[in-house]
N, C-alpha and C positions, 0 to 999 in steps of 0.2 A: 537232876532237874533239867539239864540240857537234853538228855535223852527223851524226856517227856515232851519238851517243846518241839523237838525234831519230829517225833511221832505225831504230835498234834498237827504240825504244819503239813506233814505228808498226808495225813488222813483228810484234812480239809482240802488240800490240793486235789486229791483223788476224788473227793465228793464233788468239787467244782468241775472237774473234767467230765465226770460221769453225768452230772446235771446238764452240762452244755451239750454233750453227745445225745442225751435223751431228748432235749429240747429240739435239737437239729433234726433227729429222725422223726419226731412227732410232726414237724412242719412239712416234711417231704412226703408224707403218706399220700398215695394216689387217691384220686376221687373214686367213688363207688361206681360199680358197673363193670362191664366186660372190658378187660385189658386196661383197667384204670380210667376208662372214659365214661363219664356220667352223661348219658343221652336220654332225654325224656321220650315218652311215647310219641308226642307231637313232633319232635325233631326227627325221630326215626321215620314217621309217616311222611314228613316233608321230603326227606332224603329219598325215600322209596318212590314218591310221586315224581320227583325230579328225574330220577333214573328212568322211570317208565316213560316220561315225556321225551327224554333224549333218545331212548330206544325207538319210540314211535316215530320221531322225526327222522332218525336214521333209516328206519324201514321204509318210510314214505319216500325218502330221497332215493334209496336203493331201488325201490319198485318203480319210481318215476310215475307216481299216481297222477292221473289226469283229473280234470274237474268232473267228468262224468263218473269216474270211479270213486270219487271222494266219499259219497254217502255209504257205499258198501264198505269202504275202508274204515270209516268212522264207526260203523256198526260192528265191524270185526274187532276193533280196538275196545269198544265198550263191552262186548261180550267176553273179552279176554280178561277183564278185571275180576279179581276174586270177589266172591260173595261176602257180605258182612257176616262175621261169625262172632259168637260170644268169646270172651277172654277165657281160654282153656286153662290158664295158669291160676286163675282166681276162683271165684265162686262157682263157676260151672263145673269144674273138676270135683270140688268138694260136694256139690249138690248131687252129682252123679254117683259118687262113692257112697252116699247115704242111701241110694235107691237099692231095692232088691235086684238080684241078677236078671230076672225076666224083664223088669222095667228098663234096666240099663241097656239090655240088648234091643228092646223096642226103640229106645232113643238112638242107638247106633244105626239101626235100620232106617229110621226117619232121616237122620243126617246123611246117610248114604244115598237115599232117594233124592235129597236136595242136591247133593253133589252130581248125581247122574243127570238131573234136570238142567243143572248149570252147564254140564259138558254137552248136552244135547243142544242147548241154545248156542254154545260156542261153535258146534259143528254146523248148525244152520247158518250162522254168520259167516263162517269160513267157506261154506258152499256158495253163498251169495257173492262173496268177494271173488272166489275162484272163477265164477261164471263170467265176471266182467273183466278179468285179466287177460292180457295177451299171452301167448306161449312163452315168450321171453320172461315176462313178469312172473309167470307160474314157476319157472325154473328158479328164479331168484327167491321167491317165497318158499319153495321147497328146500332150498339149500340154507337159508338164513333163519327164517321165522319159526319153523316147525321142528326145531331140535327139542325133542321131548325131554322135559326135566331141566333144561338149562345146562350150564357148564359146570355146576358144582355137584352134580349127582354122580354117583358111581365111583367114588373114591375107594378103590380096593375092594370091590365086590358088591354084593347086594346090600344096599343101605348101609354101606360102610363096614360090613362084616369082613374080616380078614381070614386068611387061612384056607383050608380045603373046602369048607362049606361055601365061602364067598366065591371061590373060583368055580366050584361045581354049579352054583346058581347062575353064573354068567354064561355058561355054555348051553 
């Protein structure tokens, strides 16, 4: 009988410890989202807008924009904002997948034409800004603002491809 009691006490102790460990790990689960951070779409948009405002303020200060240059600079900033696009992760992607191949290609061509029109508007705004800048301001703009693709592009080759193909595309 003593052996049965000892086994029962050991079994209950093991269950208690296992239950406590399970409860502790369940309470420590990270929030959903990338790297355990749950960020809503609105929060992400607010963070992005804040960064863009900081970048614009720094660029304005680095260029030393005068009152006469302010309208051209404001137009340049407005033209640099990305165009509104549908959410590619949700319904738009599934809607496109349901289309036949010729219609999908027509949709891609239409979107590419919209991108081209947006880039042409950005070029016009840049040319207007460039026309009112002094030579020193043009040098600053060339060195700081027009780094194509930002600082996160080009990690290890063409669009992140590694190996021989990535290094071959870089040259």
